[in-house]
N, C-alpha and C positions, 0 to 999 in steps of 0.2 A: 727558266729558259734563258739561254744566252740571247741578248738582243739581236745578234747577228745570225742566229740559227733560224732556219725556216720552220714556221709553225705547222706546215703541211707535211713535209716529208721527213723532218727531224734529222736529215743528214746534210742538207745543203746549207750554204751560207748566203745571206742576203747582202747585196751590194746596191749602192745608189747609182742610178744612171740618168742621163738626160737624153731625151729624144731630140736629135739634131734638128729635124724638120719642124717640130712643134714647141720646143723648149720645155716640154713637160718633164717633171722630175718623178721618177718611179723607183721602186725597189724590186729587184729581180733575184729569184733563187737560182744559184748556179747548178743545181741538181735537177729540180722538177720544172724549172722555167716559169714558175708562178710569178704573177705581177701584182704589186700593191701600189697604191698612190703613196707618195712620200710622206703624206700626213696621216695615213691610215694607222689606227691603233692596233697593235699586235698583242696577243695572237688574234688572228681573224682569218677568214677565208680570202684567197686571192681573188682579184677581179677577173682574171683570165690568164692565159699563157702569153708569153712574149710574142709568139708568132701571131696569135689572134689580135693582140693589142696593136701590133704594127699594121696588120692587114686592114683592120677597121679604120685606120687612119690613112689608108691609101699608100702605105709604105711597104717595100719588100721586107719579108721576114728575115732580115740579116742583122747580125751583131754590129756591122759597120754603120747601121742607122743610129747607134747609141754611142754616147761618150760617158765613160765611167767617171764619176765625181769623187769617189772615196778611195782612190788607189793609194796604196802605201807608197811613201817616197822611196826612190831607188837608193840602195846603199852602196 
């Protein structure tokens, strides 16, 4: 398994994000929206979905609540 491939849906790619309000670092699948702690050993089940993750923290379920940490540099 490619380390960036989602272990749940097998089609999505995992990216590392930081929750702006809490400074938590998480990994999120761009296809199924599964969420893992940045330190979770993969493959393994996701904690939840990004929507539920943010709602449980009192945040709106919006991508603008997150900051991507592993973006490829612009060419």
